[in-house]
N, C-alpha and C positions, 0 to 999 in steps of 0.2 A: 736119434731124434724121434719123437713120436710121430704118428701119422696125421696129426692135426694139420689142417690146412693153414697156410700162411696168407694173410692179406698182402697184396702187392700195391705199392704206391709209387708213382713217378714223382720225384722231387724236381723243383724248378732248376736245380743245378745239373740235372741229367742223371743223377744217381737213382737207384731203386731202393726203397725202404720195404723191408719185410717185417711183419708184425703178426703175432698171434692174437686171438680174441675177436671180438665183434668188429665189424666194419666201422671205421671212424671216417666220416666224410671230410672233415677239416681238422687238422692237428693244430693246436694253439701255437701261434708264433711262427708258423711255416706255411709254405704253399706246396701242397701235394695233391695229386690226382689219383684216386683209387682206380686200379686197372682190373682187379679181379682177385682170384685166389690161386695159389700154387701148391701142389703137393710136394712136400719136402723131398720125397724119394726121387723126384725128377732132377734134383741138383746133383752135381758131381759129388762123390763121397767126401772128398777133401773140403770142398766148399760147404757142403752140408754140415760137416763137423764145425767149421768156422762159424757158420750161421748159428748153430746150436749154442756154441760157446758165447757168442755175442748176446743171444736171447736169454742166457742165464744171468748175465751181468747187467743188462738193461732191457728196456721195453721193445727194442727194435734192432734190426741188423741192416747195414747198408751194403749194397752191391754196386759196383760200377756197371755201366752199360755193357762193357765187354764180358763181365762175369754173368750178367743176367741173360744176355743173348748168346751164350756159348753154344755153338752149333752142335757140339758133341753130346748134349744132354737131352735132346728131344723135348724141348720146352713146350709146355701146354698150360694155357691159362683158361680158367673157367669163370664165367660170370654167373 
């Protein structure tokens, strides 16, 4: 995965959406809240590969709350 920052959004269902590119405040047809940006290197290597694979096939990757808040990865968000 490149070192590009990922935008992080919290979806109304409780999942987290990761997306490259400029910040989008409102995604058409869904309710999400922008939380900040995340460095891909902070993700667990296995999860990072899965996110990269999803981002190659579509515009976003979805994580569960458990994946996003994994205490083993030293999570850091920047605004």
